[in-house]
N, C-alpha and C positions, 0 to 999 in steps of 0.2 A: 504494500500500500504506500502511495506517495505521502510524504510527510506534509502536514499542514503548515504553511508558512505564516509568519506574523507580519504580513505585508501591511504597511500603513500608507494611506494616501496623505502626502504632505503638501500637495498643491492641487486643489480641485479646479483646474483651469478649463476642463471640458474641451480639450483640444479636438479638432476634427481629425487631425492626423499628427499626433505628437511624435517627435523623432529627435535623434541626434543629441542625447545628453552628453555634456562634457564638463568636467570638474576644472575650475580655475583656482588653483591653490592660493595664488596671491590675493584673491578676494574671498577665499573660503566660501565659494559660491558655485552653484550648478547652473549652467545655461542649457537651454533646449529650445526647440522650435515646434511650431504647428505649421506643417507644410501647406496644407490646403486652407488653413485659416490665416495664412500670411502674418504670423506673429512670432516674436522672440520672447522668451521668458527667462527670468533669473530668480532662483531661490537663494536668498541671502543667508548669512550666518545666524540671524535671529529668527529665521523661518519666514521672513517677509518675501513676498512675491512681487516682482516688477514685470511689466509687459510693455513691448514696443511693437508698433505696426511696421510691416515691411511692404515696399512697393512691388515686390515680386515674391514668388514662392521659394523659400530657402529649404533645401533638403538636408543640409548639414552646415555647421558653423564651428570653426576652430579658432582658438586665440592665436594672434601673431606675436612674434618675439618682441616687436617694437610697439605693441599696443593695438587695440582693436581686434578685428577678426577677419578671417578669410572664409568665404562661403561658396558652396556649390548651389546654383539656383536654376530656375526654369529658363533663364536667359544667359547662362554661362557662369563663369567665375566672377566674384565680386569682393570688394573690400567693404567692410561694415564697421562703422563706429557708432557707439550708442550715446556718448556724451561729449560733444553734441551729436545728435542723430544724423548720420551721413551714410549713403549707399552709393558705391561707385562700381559699375560693371567694367571689367577690363579685358575679358576675352570670352568668346563663345566657342567652345570646342565642338559644339554640335549644331552649328548654324545650318548644316546640311540635313539635320534630323528634327524638323520643326515640331513633331509630336512628342519629342523626348524632353525630359527634365532630369536634373541631377537629383539623386536620392541620398543615401547614406555616405558618410566620408569620415576619415580619421587621419591623424598625423603618425608617421612611422617613427622609429627610434633615431632617425637621422634628421628629422624636422621637415620631411616632405609630406605633402598633402595628397592622399589617395581618395578618390571619390568615384562612385559608380553612377551610371545613368540608366534610365528606363523609359519605355513608352508610357506616357501618362495614363492612357486608357487601358494599359496592360493587355493589349491585343497582339503587338508585334514583339518579336525577340530582337529588339534593336538596341538593347542596353550594352554598355561597354564600361570597362574599368580604365581610369585615367590616373596618371601621376603628375602632379603639379610641383615643379621644382622651385627652390627659393628665388631663382631668377625669373620666375613667372612663365617659364616655358613648360608646355604640357606635352605628354606622350600618351597615346592610346595604346594600351597593352593587350587587352582581351576584348573580344567582341561576341555578339550573339546571345547576350543574357536576356532572360525574361524580366525578372525583377532583381536588381542588384541590392545587396545589403552587406553591412560591415564596411570596411575590413576591420581586422584586428591583427595584432602582431605579437609574436612570442617575446618573452622577456629579453632575449639577446638580439631580437630584431631579424633573425635569420629565417623565420617562417612567417608568412602572411596567410591569413584565413580570409575567405570571401564567400558570400552566399549567392546562389541563384534561388531566391525564395520560390519562384514559380515552379521550379523543378524539384524543390525540396532537397537541394544538394548544398553541402558545405564543402568548399574546396580548400586545399592547402597548396601553397607555392613555396619553393625555396626562393629566398630573397638575398642577393649579395649586397655588399656595402654600398655599391653604386646605385642600388635601387632597381636592379634588373630582375624581374621575376622569371622563374623557370620551373619545370617539372610539376605542372599543375596535375593534381590527383584528387580523387574524392576522399575527403576526410571523414564525412559522416553523411548518411543518407536517411532521410525521414520518410515515414510511411503513413498509411491511412490512420487517422485519429491522432497523429502527433502534432498537427498544425504545421506551420510553415516557418522555417528558420529565418529570423529577421536580424535586427541589429545585435552586436555582440561586443564582448571585451575579454581580456585575459587577466588572470590573477597572478600573484607572486609565485605560485607553484607551476605556472605555465599552463594551467587549465583554462579552457574556453567556456565562457558563460554566454548562452544564446537565448534571446527572447523569442518565443514561438507565437507568431500571429495565429489566431484561431486555435491556439493550444492552451490558453489560460495559464501559462507557466513560463518560467525560465529554467533552463537545464544546464548542468555543468558536465563538460566532457574532459577526459584526460588528454594529454598531448598525443596519445596513441589513438584517440577517437572513441574511447570507451565511454558510454553514458554512465555517469557517476551519481547524479542527483537530479531530482526534479522538485522545484519549489512552486507550489500553486499560487496563483494570483486571483483576486476577485473580479478580474476583467478578462474578457474573451480575447482582446487584441493587444497584448503587449507588443511593443515595437522595437525597443532597444534598451541597452543597459550600460551603466558606467559606474565605476567605483568612485566614491567621494567621501567627504568628511575629513576631519583633522588627521585621522590615522588611516585614511583610505579604506576603511572597513565597512562602509555602508554601500550597498548596491542599489543605485537609483534606477528605476525602470519607467520608461515612458509608455503611453498607451494611446489608443484611438477610439473615436466614436463613429467614424465614417462607416456607412453601410448597415449599421445596426437598427433594427426595428424598434418601435416604441415599446413593445413588450420586452425586448432584450435590454433596452436602456432602463426600464423599470426594475429589472433584476440586478443591474450593475450601474447604479447611479453615478459612481465615480469614474466610469469609462471616460477616457481622455485625460485622466489625471496623471500626476507624477507620484510614484510609489517608492518606498524604501524598504529594503530587506536586510536583515542581519544574516550573514552567510557563514560566519566562523572563519573567514579568510579575508584577505585584503588585496587591493589592486596595486597597480604600478603608477608612479607619477608620469603623467603624459607630457611630452614636449610640446611647445608651441610651434606653429609653422615658422620656419627659419627665414622667410622672405618678407 
């Protein structure tokens, strides 16, 4: 039997499509986005929640070394500053794919930003995986994804994990110091009743935590791909997770309301909220984007 988790909703923001949690240690705060609601959120150290509107849909948001954020959006890559509020698009890697938008993204152990794209209507396998370097040059590395999610990186940075949620597959790549991925292989395959592997993060032991859309849970996998633990959540559509808190021992989980019926929402009134779980382990300090 799966253990009951003590998940707490710490920000009942009712996001349409909450995604992209990232812990910013210098502020002791967690940031995340509502992709389809075009909003950015911040959970502060006192439990206060701030919200900003966005002029475009942001799939992921990561802090920059020199302040502010870099984002993957439905119009390409962008710089984002919140005080004062400023949005600046600087490159559209998918100008040739007008139905696509960027989805999940993370910074690797060398300060490069990796982000995946997807068909916004989820009909075409037109998603791809991109690397944005500190000099703002981007490279398209993998193509043909249904719904990209992740990535996440092993503690030493030499393994990159990435999901194709539509195919219920989690991939692992070897990643060299220059940021070249190779040897893509299936790390974990999900099946009927499991839900769809969504956003993810890695803990200090190198284990992978994956939020499962339509699975009501997050799951922990060993570096060998063995399923170790399932923690249930009170919402059907968890979307991503990130470790945070002063000791990086709290697992924050975003969620979504999109597509749920009135009856379903009555059963899960905190859908779209931000949750926190105590997992008995801790995460790794994330680097900012180096550019």
